[in-house]
C-alpha positions, 0 to 999 in steps of 0.5 A: 068691847065685852059687857061683863056682868056678875052672874049673881046680879044678872039673875037678881031677882029671878032665881036669886035674892039679895044679900041684904033683905030690909026696907029703908026710907029716905031717912035711914037708908044711907045709915043702914046701908053703911052698916051693912058694909061695915058689918061684912068688912068686919066679919071677914076680918074677924073670921079670916082663915075660915071658909065662909060661903055667905053672909046674909043680912036682914032686919026687924024693928029692933035688931040686925040679924046676920046669917053666916053660912060656913063649911066649919060652924064649929070654928065660928062657934067655939065649944059653947058659942063664946066666939059668936058672943065675942063677935057680937060684942065687937060689932055692937061696940064698933058699929052700934045696934043690936045683932043677932048672929046666926051660924049655918053649916053648908051641906055641900061645900064642894059645890059652893063657889066661895068655898072652892075659891077659898080652898084653891087660894089657900092651897096656892098660898101653901105653894101647892102647884095651882093646876093640881089644886084646881083639878082636884076642886073641879073633880070633887064638884062634879062628883058632888052633883055639879053640872058644870064648873069653870075656873079662871086663874091669872098672875105670876102662876108658879112664880113665872117671870111673865103673868098669864091667865089659864082657864079650866073647865069641865061640864056646861056653864050656861051663863046667858040663861037666866034660869041657870042656877050658877054660883059665882065667886072671886078670890085672891091668893097672896103669894111671895111672888105676888097676887094670884087672882081666881074666878069660880063659876059653878053650874047647879042645874035649872030653877024654874021657880023663884027660890028664897035661898040659894046658900049651898 
């Protein structure tokens, strides 16, 4: 049988850093990890419908610092930043601790795997033919500089009786090369005829030196 490994986990810590960066001793590690998981789950719920590229969490002595990378920062910030303040208050009330939330805009959303997957899933939920949505995403990614992209889709595609899987690929995807900068994400599209699963790989070139952030 095949051994499937996440392309992100496979490259830790060579060219990709962890999503949470902090030190915890044996006393507070469990609580801090649980807080990270709850924070991410709550942010995903609160920001559902907004294309989120990544959520990175770090800590200093007093604060939990959350960096949210998105294609549409204005939707999270609001006109004067009131949305962020409301989210911060909810996090502090339900999870505890002091939070600092930074919203950062992704410069090239068409080559971010999470945003590409979100876009395709959103279009499938609106009953656009899955092939058209996927081919448009592949075309945009290649035009914006991606060296390769692969998309797998599975489920009752277009409402057929029998579920099946299809793979769309363009360019090169060297999944076994550690220095290859491959962004990976999964997503679900909830349709009236069932759940459609998506997997997206985007190859952006090779990295020969360790990089601190690969957010776009």
